[in-house]
Every structure is written in C-alpha cells, then in structure tokens.
DOMARDREN-219142 format. One record per residue (C-alpha): residue in one letter; y, z, x; residue number from 1. Coordinates in pm, whole numbers, plus 50000, padded with zeros to 5 digits. Layout:
<sites>
+----+-------+-------+-------+-----+
| aa |    yy |    zz |    xx |   i |
+----+-------+-------+-------+-----+
|  A |     Y |     Z |     X | NUM |
...
+----+-------+-------+-------+-----+
</sites>
This chain:
<sites>
+----+-------+-------+-------+-----+
| aa |    yy |    zz |    xx |   i |
+----+-------+-------+-------+-----+
|  X | 50000 | 50000 | 50000 |   1 |
|  X | 50234 | 50087 | 50285 |   2 |
|  X | 50158 | 49759 | 50459 |   3 |
|  X | 50235 | 49570 | 50139 |   4 |
|  X | 50566 | 49752 | 50097 |   5 |
|  X | 50666 | 49681 | 50458 |   6 |
|  X | 50588 | 49312 | 50410 |   7 |
|  X | 50796 | 49299 | 50091 |   8 |
|  X | 51089 | 49469 | 50266 |   9 |
|  X | 51082 | 49205 | 50540 |  10 |
|  X | 51114 | 48903 | 50310 |  11 |
|  X | 51464 | 48777 | 50234 |  12 |
|  X | 51438 | 48690 | 49866 |  13 |
|  X | 51792 | 48546 | 49861 |  14 |
|  X | 51645 | 48262 | 50068 |  15 |
|  X | 51286 | 48238 | 49946 |  16 |
|  X | 51340 | 48239 | 49569 |  17 |
|  X | 51603 | 47959 | 49565 |  18 |
|  X | 51378 | 47747 | 49790 |  19 |
|  X | 51087 | 47795 | 49549 |  20 |
|  X | 51315 | 47686 | 49265 |  21 |
|  X | 51416 | 47371 | 49453 |  22 |
|  X | 51052 | 47288 | 49533 |  23 |
|  X | 50965 | 47315 | 49161 |  24 |
|  X | 51251 | 47080 | 49072 |  25 |
|  X | 51131 | 46844 | 49344 |  26 |
|  X | 50773 | 46836 | 49220 |  27 |
|  X | 50879 | 46779 | 48858 |  28 |
|  X | 51115 | 46498 | 48960 |  29 |
|  X | 50856 | 46344 | 49190 |  30 |
|  X | 50590 | 46351 | 48917 |  31 |
|  X | 50828 | 46183 | 48673 |  32 |
|  X | 50956 | 45917 | 48913 |  33 |
|  X | 50610 | 45808 | 49033 |  34 |
|  X | 50393 | 45844 | 48721 |  35 |
|  X | 50447 | 45483 | 48606 |  36 |
|  X | 50449 | 45332 | 48956 |  37 |
|  X | 50106 | 45224 | 49081 |  38 |
|  X | 50224 | 45190 | 49440 |  39 |
|  X | 50374 | 45541 | 49449 |  40 |
|  X | 50143 | 45724 | 49208 |  41 |
|  X | 49971 | 45907 | 49495 |  42 |
|  X | 50296 | 46047 | 49636 |  43 |
|  X | 50286 | 46355 | 49412 |  44 |
|  X | 49946 | 46463 | 49546 |  45 |
|  X | 50057 | 46386 | 49900 |  46 |
|  X | 50367 | 46601 | 49854 |  47 |
|  X | 50152 | 46891 | 49732 |  48 |
|  X | 49946 | 46861 | 50051 |  49 |
|  X | 50267 | 46846 | 50258 |  50 |
|  X | 50390 | 47163 | 50087 |  51 |
|  X | 50065 | 47350 | 50157 |  52 |
|  X | 50074 | 47250 | 50524 |  53 |
|  X | 50442 | 47339 | 50545 |  54 |
|  X | 50371 | 47679 | 50390 |  55 |
|  X | 50129 | 47752 | 50674 |  56 |
|  X | 50392 | 47641 | 50926 |  57 |
|  X | 50650 | 47860 | 50753 |  58 |
|  X | 50437 | 48173 | 50792 |  59 |
|  X | 50356 | 48091 | 51155 |  60 |
|  X | 50726 | 48058 | 51238 |  61 |
|  X | 50813 | 48365 | 51031 |  62 |
|  X | 50595 | 48589 | 51247 |  63 |
|  X | 50689 | 48451 | 51592 |  64 |
|  X | 50941 | 48671 | 51781 |  65 |
|  X | 51276 | 48505 | 51855 |  66 |
|  X | 51229 | 48551 | 52230 |  67 |
|  X | 50939 | 48303 | 52214 |  68 |
|  X | 51160 | 48049 | 52040 |  69 |
|  X | 51405 | 48085 | 52329 |  70 |
|  X | 51122 | 48039 | 52577 |  71 |
|  X | 50993 | 47720 | 52419 |  72 |
|  X | 51333 | 47567 | 52333 |  73 |
|  X | 51357 | 47367 | 52659 |  74 |
|  X | 51008 | 47207 | 52653 |  75 |
|  X | 51047 | 47143 | 52277 |  76 |
|  X | 51375 | 46960 | 52341 |  77 |
|  X | 51219 | 46751 | 52621 |  78 |
|  X | 50918 | 46666 | 52404 |  79 |
|  X | 51149 | 46561 | 52121 |  80 |
|  X | 51336 | 46323 | 52354 |  81 |
|  X | 51007 | 46174 | 52472 |  82 |
|  X | 50900 | 46124 | 52110 |  83 |
|  X | 51230 | 45946 | 52036 |  84 |
|  X | 51163 | 45712 | 52329 |  85 |
|  X | 50803 | 45662 | 52216 |  86 |
|  X | 50904 | 45562 | 51863 |  87 |
|  X | 51127 | 45287 | 52005 |  88 |
|  X | 50823 | 45148 | 52188 |  89 |
|  X | 50538 | 45204 | 51943 |  90 |
|  X | 50716 | 45287 | 51619 |  91 |
|  X | 50677 | 45127 | 51278 |  92 |
|  X | 50984 | 44976 | 51112 |  93 |
|  X | 51069 | 45114 | 50768 |  94 |
|  X | 51384 | 45010 | 50578 |  95 |
|  X | 51527 | 44841 | 50885 |  96 |
|  X | 51477 | 45136 | 51122 |  97 |
|  X | 51203 | 45178 | 51381 |  98 |
|  X | 51154 | 45542 | 51297 |  99 |
|  X | 50787 | 45613 | 51228 | 100 |
|  X | 50490 | 45681 | 51459 | 101 |
|  X | 50147 | 45639 | 51302 | 102 |
|  X | 49833 | 45829 | 51400 | 103 |
|  X | 49569 | 45673 | 51180 | 104 |
|  X | 49644 | 45778 | 50823 | 105 |
|  X | 49907 | 46026 | 50938 | 106 |
|  X | 50264 | 45926 | 51022 | 107 |
|  X | 50568 | 46127 | 51120 | 108 |
|  X | 50936 | 46077 | 51198 | 109 |
|  X | 51034 | 46205 | 51544 | 110 |
|  X | 51402 | 46204 | 51441 | 111 |
|  X | 51331 | 46469 | 51174 | 112 |
|  X | 51147 | 46705 | 51408 | 113 |
|  X | 51407 | 46644 | 51678 | 114 |
|  X | 51668 | 46816 | 51457 | 115 |
|  X | 51476 | 47143 | 51491 | 116 |
|  X | 51433 | 47091 | 51865 | 117 |
|  X | 51806 | 47023 | 51904 | 118 |
|  X | 51900 | 47334 | 51703 | 119 |
|  X | 51675 | 47555 | 51918 | 120 |
|  X | 51782 | 47406 | 52250 | 121 |
|  X | 52156 | 47407 | 52180 | 122 |
|  X | 52127 | 47765 | 52053 | 123 |
|  X | 51954 | 47863 | 52376 | 124 |
|  X | 52208 | 47682 | 52592 | 125 |
|  X | 52524 | 47803 | 52419 | 126 |
|  X | 52398 | 48163 | 52395 | 127 |
|  X | 52366 | 48191 | 52774 | 128 |
|  X | 52616 | 48442 | 52909 | 129 |
|  X | 52760 | 48219 | 53181 | 130 |
|  X | 52825 | 47919 | 52950 | 131 |
|  X | 53195 | 47896 | 52863 | 132 |
|  X | 53250 | 47600 | 52634 | 133 |
|  X | 53621 | 47590 | 52723 | 134 |
|  X | 53543 | 47506 | 53085 | 135 |
|  X | 53529 | 47126 | 53137 | 136 |
|  X | 53198 | 47150 | 53324 | 137 |
|  X | 53013 | 47324 | 53045 | 138 |
|  X | 53179 | 47113 | 52776 | 139 |
|  X | 53065 | 46797 | 52956 | 140 |
|  X | 52707 | 46927 | 52995 | 141 |
|  X | 52693 | 47029 | 52629 | 142 |
|  X | 52822 | 46687 | 52526 | 143 |
|  X | 52557 | 46518 | 52743 | 144 |
|  X | 52280 | 46722 | 52583 | 145 |
|  X | 52396 | 46589 | 52246 | 146 |
|  X | 52469 | 46229 | 52341 | 147 |
|  X | 52118 | 46162 | 52476 | 148 |
|  X | 51931 | 46212 | 52144 | 149 |
|  X | 52217 | 46056 | 51947 | 150 |
|  X | 52192 | 45730 | 52142 | 151 |
|  X | 51812 | 45726 | 52117 | 152 |
|  X | 51833 | 45769 | 51738 | 153 |
|  X | 52114 | 45513 | 51714 | 154 |
|  X | 51881 | 45265 | 51884 | 155 |
|  X | 51628 | 45290 | 51599 | 156 |
|  X | 51883 | 45272 | 51423 | 157 |
|  X | 51900 | 45580 | 51197 | 158 |
|  X | 52266 | 45622 | 51104 | 159 |
|  X | 52205 | 45919 | 50875 | 160 |
|  X | 52041 | 46132 | 51146 | 161 |
|  X | 52313 | 46033 | 51393 | 162 |
|  X | 52573 | 46172 | 51151 | 163 |
|  X | 52375 | 46497 | 51115 | 164 |
|  X | 52353 | 46532 | 51494 | 165 |
|  X | 52726 | 46470 | 51529 | 166 |
|  X | 52803 | 46736 | 51269 | 167 |
|  X | 52570 | 46983 | 51441 | 168 |
|  X | 52740 | 46913 | 51775 | 169 |
|  X | 53090 | 46976 | 51639 | 170 |
|  X | 52973 | 47282 | 51447 | 171 |
|  X | 52817 | 47431 | 51759 | 172 |
|  X | 53133 | 47373 | 51960 | 173 |
|  X | 53333 | 47556 | 51695 | 174 |
|  X | 53084 | 47847 | 51676 | 175 |
|  X | 53082 | 47873 | 52056 | 176 |
|  X | 53457 | 47937 | 52052 | 177 |
|  X | 53602 | 47608 | 52174 | 178 |
|  X | 53980 | 47601 | 52159 | 179 |
|  X | 54160 | 47364 | 51920 | 180 |
|  X | 54268 | 47127 | 52194 | 181 |
|  X | 53913 | 47094 | 52331 | 182 |
|  X | 53784 | 47023 | 51982 | 183 |
|  X | 54057 | 46762 | 51934 | 184 |
|  X | 53959 | 46589 | 52260 | 185 |
|  X | 53595 | 46568 | 52149 | 186 |
|  X | 53636 | 46456 | 51789 | 187 |
|  X | 53940 | 46226 | 51805 | 188 |
|  X | 53764 | 45915 | 51953 | 189 |
|  X | 53471 | 45910 | 51704 | 190 |
|  X | 53713 | 46000 | 51424 | 191 |
|  X | 53941 | 45703 | 51497 | 192 |
|  X | 53628 | 45487 | 51516 | 193 |
|  X | 53523 | 45604 | 51169 | 194 |
|  X | 53872 | 45556 | 51028 | 195 |
|  X | 53869 | 45196 | 51159 | 196 |
|  X | 53600 | 45114 | 50901 | 197 |
|  X | 53867 | 45150 | 50631 | 198 |
|  X | 54089 | 44877 | 50771 | 199 |
|  X | 54382 | 44815 | 51004 | 200 |
|  X | 54631 | 45019 | 50804 | 201 |
|  X | 54407 | 45328 | 50811 | 202 |
|  X | 54351 | 45278 | 51183 | 203 |
|  X | 54727 | 45270 | 51251 | 204 |
|  X | 54779 | 45588 | 51047 | 205 |
|  X | 54505 | 45751 | 51253 | 206 |
|  X | 54673 | 45655 | 51580 | 207 |
|  X | 55008 | 45789 | 51460 | 208 |
|  X | 54844 | 46121 | 51372 | 209 |
|  X | 54687 | 46137 | 51719 | 210 |
|  X | 55024 | 46077 | 51884 | 211 |
|  X | 55177 | 46355 | 51673 | 212 |
|  X | 54891 | 46586 | 51776 | 213 |
|  X | 54947 | 46507 | 52145 | 214 |
|  X | 55314 | 46601 | 52111 | 215 |
|  X | 55209 | 46923 | 51937 | 216 |
|  X | 54972 | 47027 | 52219 | 217 |
|  X | 55240 | 46953 | 52483 | 218 |
|  X | 54998 | 46869 | 52765 | 219 |
|  X | 55110 | 46690 | 53082 | 220 |
|  X | 55161 | 46314 | 53074 | 221 |
|  X | 54836 | 46231 | 53256 | 222 |
|  X | 54620 | 46435 | 53019 | 223 |
|  X | 54796 | 46303 | 52707 | 224 |
|  X | 54776 | 45943 | 52829 | 225 |
|  X | 54406 | 45980 | 52911 | 226 |
|  X | 54329 | 46111 | 52563 | 227 |
|  X | 54531 | 45832 | 52399 | 228 |
|  X | 54350 | 45569 | 52608 | 229 |
|  X | 54013 | 45718 | 52508 | 230 |
|  X | 54111 | 45675 | 52145 | 231 |
|  X | 54224 | 45317 | 52206 | 232 |
|  X | 53883 | 45260 | 52367 | 233 |
|  X | 53727 | 45393 | 52048 | 234 |
|  X | 53909 | 45128 | 51850 | 235 |
|  X | 53806 | 44855 | 52094 | 236 |
|  X | 53446 | 44972 | 52054 | 237 |
|  X | 53476 | 44924 | 51680 | 238 |
|  X | 53343 | 44567 | 51685 | 239 |
|  X | 53066 | 44673 | 51924 | 240 |
|  X | 52968 | 44960 | 51692 | 241 |
|  X | 52955 | 44719 | 51399 | 242 |
|  X | 52718 | 44492 | 51591 | 243 |
|  X | 52487 | 44787 | 51662 | 244 |
|  X | 52433 | 44828 | 51290 | 245 |
|  X | 52183 | 44613 | 51110 | 246 |
|  X | 52321 | 44373 | 50845 | 247 |
|  X | 52194 | 44592 | 50559 | 248 |
|  X | 52366 | 44896 | 50713 | 249 |
|  X | 52694 | 44709 | 50749 | 250 |
|  X | 52664 | 44604 | 50387 | 251 |
|  X | 52599 | 44964 | 50280 | 252 |
|  X | 52931 | 45071 | 50432 | 253 |
|  X | 53114 | 44790 | 50256 | 254 |
|  X | 52934 | 44879 | 49934 | 255 |
|  X | 53043 | 45240 | 49967 | 256 |
|  X | 53404 | 45123 | 49978 | 257 |
|  X | 53351 | 44902 | 49673 | 258 |
|  X | 53008 | 44931 | 49499 | 259 |
|  X | 53110 | 44693 | 49221 | 260 |
|  X | 53160 | 44409 | 49469 | 261 |
|  X | 52782 | 44350 | 49482 | 262 |
|  X | 52633 | 44518 | 49173 | 263 |
|  X | 52303 | 44328 | 49193 | 264 |
|  X | 52265 | 44354 | 49571 | 265 |
|  X | 52361 | 44632 | 49810 | 266 |
|  X | 52560 | 44813 | 49541 | 267 |
|  X | 52270 | 44816 | 49295 | 268 |
|  X | 52115 | 45152 | 49390 | 269 |
|  X | 52446 | 45338 | 49392 | 270 |
|  X | 52553 | 45202 | 49053 | 271 |
|  X | 52214 | 45260 | 48889 | 272 |
|  X | 52202 | 45618 | 49022 | 273 |
|  X | 52542 | 45689 | 48868 | 274 |
|  X | 52430 | 45537 | 48538 | 275 |
|  X | 52116 | 45756 | 48541 | 276 |
|  X | 52311 | 46075 | 48612 | 277 |
|  X | 52577 | 45993 | 48354 | 278 |
|  X | 52321 | 45913 | 48085 | 279 |
|  X | 52162 | 46258 | 48117 | 280 |
|  X | 52444 | 46427 | 47931 | 281 |
|  X | 52452 | 46806 | 47911 | 282 |
|  X | 52081 | 46885 | 47865 | 283 |
|  X | 51916 | 46564 | 47986 | 284 |
|  X | 51679 | 46319 | 47823 | 285 |
|  X | 51377 | 46540 | 47887 | 286 |
|  X | 51097 | 46551 | 48142 | 287 |
|  X | 50950 | 46202 | 48194 | 288 |
|  X | 51184 | 46066 | 47924 | 289 |
|  X | 51457 | 45913 | 48138 | 290 |
|  X | 51492 | 45540 | 48082 | 291 |
|  X | 51640 | 45465 | 48424 | 292 |
|  X | 51363 | 45668 | 48586 | 293 |
|  X | 51064 | 45551 | 48384 | 294 |
|  X | 51169 | 45185 | 48388 | 295 |
|  X | 51223 | 45210 | 48766 | 296 |
|  X | 51575 | 45070 | 48773 | 297 |
|  X | 51626 | 45256 | 49104 | 298 |
|  X | 51382 | 45155 | 49381 | 299 |
|  X | 51207 | 45446 | 49558 | 300 |
|  X | 51397 | 45702 | 49354 | 301 |
|  X | 51157 | 45974 | 49472 | 302 |
|  X | 51329 | 45982 | 49813 | 303 |
|  X | 51704 | 45934 | 49865 | 304 |
|  X | 51786 | 45903 | 49493 | 305 |
|  X | 51573 | 46181 | 49350 | 306 |
|  X | 51888 | 46366 | 49239 | 307 |
|  X | 51947 | 46085 | 48989 | 308 |
|  X | 51612 | 46173 | 48831 | 309 |
|  X | 51724 | 46536 | 48796 | 310 |
|  X | 52058 | 46428 | 48651 | 311 |
|  X | 51901 | 46197 | 48395 | 312 |
|  X | 51606 | 46406 | 48280 | 313 |
|  X | 51746 | 46761 | 48320 | 314 |
|  X | 52109 | 46675 | 48256 | 315 |
|  X | 52425 | 46841 | 48377 | 316 |
|  X | 52265 | 47184 | 48328 | 317 |
|  X | 51968 | 47101 | 48550 | 318 |
|  X | 52196 | 46946 | 48813 | 319 |
|  X | 52417 | 47257 | 48817 | 320 |
|  X | 52111 | 47482 | 48856 | 321 |
|  X | 52005 | 47280 | 49161 | 322 |
|  X | 52356 | 47304 | 49308 | 323 |
|  X | 52363 | 47681 | 49246 | 324 |
|  X | 52025 | 47728 | 49415 | 325 |
|  X | 52153 | 47542 | 49720 | 326 |
|  X | 52479 | 47742 | 49713 | 327 |
|  X | 52284 | 48070 | 49723 | 328 |
|  X | 52091 | 47949 | 50028 | 329 |
|  X | 52407 | 47832 | 50206 | 330 |
|  X | 52596 | 48154 | 50135 | 331 |
|  X | 52303 | 48364 | 50258 | 332 |
|  X | 52266 | 48160 | 50576 | 333 |
|  X | 52638 | 48189 | 50648 | 334 |
|  X | 52621 | 48566 | 50596 | 335 |
|  X | 52326 | 48595 | 50832 | 336 |
|  X | 52490 | 48375 | 51097 | 337 |
|  X | 52793 | 48605 | 51093 | 338 |
|  X | 52600 | 48934 | 51094 | 339 |
|  X | 52320 | 48861 | 51342 | 340 |
|  X | 52415 | 49030 | 51670 | 341 |
|  X | 52179 | 48821 | 51880 | 342 |
|  X | 52380 | 48511 | 51980 | 343 |
|  X | 52072 | 48289 | 51998 | 344 |
|  X | 51966 | 48387 | 51647 | 345 |
|  X | 52320 | 48342 | 51517 | 346 |
|  X | 52341 | 47990 | 51665 | 347 |
|  X | 52002 | 47893 | 51521 | 348 |
|  X | 52103 | 48019 | 51176 | 349 |
|  X | 52424 | 47817 | 51198 | 350 |
|  X | 52226 | 47507 | 51294 | 351 |
|  X | 51993 | 47549 | 50996 | 352 |
|  X | 52293 | 47601 | 50766 | 353 |
|  X | 52471 | 47287 | 50888 | 354 |
|  X | 52154 | 47077 | 50870 | 355 |
|  X | 52070 | 47177 | 50514 | 356 |
|  X | 52429 | 47176 | 50388 | 357 |
|  X | 52518 | 46826 | 50510 | 358 |
|  X | 52185 | 46684 | 50394 | 359 |
|  X | 52269 | 46827 | 50053 | 360 |
|  X | 52631 | 46709 | 50062 | 361 |
|  X | 52560 | 46354 | 50178 | 362 |
|  X | 52255 | 46301 | 49955 | 363 |
|  X | 52430 | 46411 | 49636 | 364 |
|  X | 52738 | 46218 | 49749 | 365 |
|  X | 52520 | 45905 | 49775 | 366 |
|  X | 52391 | 45961 | 49423 | 367 |
|  X | 52733 | 45999 | 49262 | 368 |
|  X | 52912 | 45734 | 49471 | 369 |
|  X | 53108 | 45962 | 49705 | 370 |
|  X | 52913 | 45882 | 50025 | 371 |
|  X | 52760 | 45567 | 50175 | 372 |
|  X | 52386 | 45510 | 50133 | 373 |
|  X | 52253 | 45610 | 50476 | 374 |
|  X | 51904 | 45741 | 50410 | 375 |
|  X | 51951 | 46118 | 50389 | 376 |
|  X | 51685 | 46312 | 50189 | 377 |
|  X | 51761 | 46608 | 49963 | 378 |
|  X | 51606 | 46919 | 50128 | 379 |
|  X | 51298 | 47066 | 49958 | 380 |
|  X | 51324 | 46810 | 49676 | 381 |
|  X | 51288 | 46456 | 49816 | 382 |
|  X | 50944 | 46317 | 49896 | 383 |
|  X | 50856 | 46327 | 50265 | 384 |
|  X | 50615 | 46526 | 50481 | 385 |
|  X | 50800 | 46537 | 50814 | 386 |
|  X | 51128 | 46641 | 50657 | 387 |
|  X | 50964 | 46910 | 50442 | 388 |
|  X | 50778 | 47041 | 50746 | 389 |
|  X | 51104 | 47060 | 50941 | 390 |
|  X | 51288 | 47246 | 50664 | 391 |
|  X | 50997 | 47491 | 50626 | 392 |
|  X | 50991 | 47562 | 50998 | 393 |
|  X | 51365 | 47624 | 50989 | 394 |
|  X | 51331 | 47869 | 50702 | 395 |
|  X | 51046 | 48040 | 50886 | 396 |
|  X | 51281 | 48088 | 51181 | 397 |
|  X | 51540 | 48256 | 50962 | 398 |
|  X | 51282 | 48487 | 50804 | 399 |
|  X | 51166 | 48580 | 51155 | 400 |
|  X | 51522 | 48682 | 51242 | 401 |
|  X | 51555 | 48870 | 50913 | 402 |
|  X | 51232 | 49064 | 50974 | 403 |
|  X | 51363 | 49205 | 51300 | 404 |
|  X | 51718 | 49266 | 51175 | 405 |
|  X | 51678 | 49346 | 50803 | 406 |
|  X | 51841 | 49686 | 50840 | 407 |
|  X | 52165 | 49522 | 50959 | 408 |
|  X | 52176 | 49204 | 50746 | 409 |
+----+-------+-------+-------+-----+
</sites>
C-alpha cells in the first residue's frame, strides 16, 4: 500500500491526464478519418501498437535518473547526426522529402528522434558552468551545434522540422541569458530572409527596422556595418533559399499568402480544412458523421489535418477542449521549467515545452489558414509512430524530473 501511495505521489497528473485526453481525441479522429479508406484502414490498429510501445518507452524514461540523460546526451546527439546523414543516402522519399529509413516492415523518421537528441544535448551544453552565451566563442559554438542538424534536415528537405529547430535554438539562447543585442545579431539575418518571402516592400520595411535597431544599440561603426552587411547577405541568399525548396514547397508558401489563388491545387487542403472546421458548428456533426471527413475531401487527414476532423465532428466545443488540454500541458511545463533548480532539467523542460507548443501552434494554424502547410503533426493526436514515440519519451523525461523534485514543484 505504501509503495502504491509513493508511486501515485510521484506522478504529475497535470501532465498525464491532459495527454490521455489528447490521445483519446486522436484515436477517435483517426478511427473516423480512416474507416472508409481502404488504403488507410489499418492505420488505427498501427497507432494503437505505436501507443503501447510508446507507453513502455515513457515508463523507461520516467524511471531513469537525470544524471544518466546528461551522460548519454553527447553520444545520442552524435548518433542522431549520423542517422540524418544516413537518411540522405538510404532514405525513402515521402511527400517530396527524403525523410524515412526502412528496416523491413518498420520505418522511422530520424528528424523526429533528432529533436529529442538536440534538446538533451543543448541542455547539457548550456547547463555547463563555464558556458557563457554572451561570450562570442560560446555563442559561435552553440550556433554551430544547431546549424549542423538544421542543414542536414534542410537537405531532405523538411522545412517544418527546420523551423522547429530554429525556434528551439532561439528559445535556448533566451533561456541561457543572452543579452538583447546578441539575440538581435542571431535572429536578424534569418528574419529578414523570412520577411523577403512577403515581397520587396516588406523587405525594405525590415531593413529600415534593422537600421533603427542598430542606432538604438549604439555599437561602433565596424560592428554595426558588419551586422547590416550580414542582413544584406540574407537578402541576397533569398533566391538561393527559394531554389533549395522543392516546387511543391514553394507553392505551399505562395498558397499560404493567398489560398484562393489555386483552390483546386496547392490551396485545396487548406481551404477544405477550413470548410470542415467551419461546418462543425458549436457541437459538431457527430462521431463518424462529418461529410468532409467521411467523403475524404482532405487527403491524408489523419496526419497534418486531423484537427479538421475534430473541428467538423466534435465542433467548436471539442476543438476548445483540445486547446484547453494543450494549454494545461504548456502551463505546467512552463511552471516546471521555472521551478526546477537543476539547470539541465530546466533546459530540457523548456525544450519539450517549445517543441510541443510550436507543433501545436503551427499545426492548428495550418488547419485554419494562419500558417503555411509545412508538414507539422499535432502532438499525441496525429497518426505517426516516430513522432508519438518522441513525444512519449519527452514526457517520460519530465516525469523523471518531477519524481525527484516533486516536493519543490
């Protein structure tokens, strides 16, 4: 009885219960979206198997001490880089990206598992006592550790995972205490590159804002000129960056800016997802009663567009419940990241928070037309074994930290 009570005390229900709720929504939506599709009818059973395997992984990670995670963070990071190289050589192309490695009947995405490896390694590196992110040497090394996997993933190309990595990198710099000027130096070139996608006028506005910022920081002429030149270089790389993207990825960006321009082509998924969500009304059409879902107007709606299934069949109420469940998880993770006294554990918790939050934000944004379609799954809900395994391992990490610190958090 005492053992049972101790186990109950060491489980963070503010994390576990919302995750269970999301998994239930995911299974219901997956069952509905694949029931009338012969090619995808087996995905529900596969997802159940993925969940069982992931549950085992969750418990393994939940009972591993954090010091062992620190110990294995370096080899895990190296192995993840090797797997990203391997997928470029032997990988299978899916939806225009060479992102899958097959082992017989089993396949996995190295880019998904590499997120966990990156979170652990960067947490280990930035939590070292001698690492001062405001010193140019350590800032350069930290940037290098991030650029290597980003370029490997960009070569697949997997634009969605590149964005997640970039967000993690910036988030870690902020959490490590980088000053505002250092953060400005790091983010201004990619930011001006992103702004350039919206046209020449937007690009000029961006440059003007950078010049104003340089005057605000009042650095010497050489430093200010170097930063401005780096941003000009970002603009010159705009055409090169466009060429790196596959034609369908370029079209997705253009479709994001104006989905109605190609309603039967690249804008089809985005428009149909919005129709599905809007048709759900307040209470939804009912489980397995959604016309957009059952008539398969949205291709592969069990992955990136599974939120449209929730919106149509469970309505605004069901959608809000899903958002609330995610909000509880995010708030709890933020609280833990702030309260954990161990810097490594705090950094890992932040990494898990950023990963889950921006997957959530981008995926739902894709479904309601506020974000480009870049292949980002909805955590714990979308179909996919590698992603679910990664999320479960991440949650196991957090429970491990909670078990050893539950009196303080």
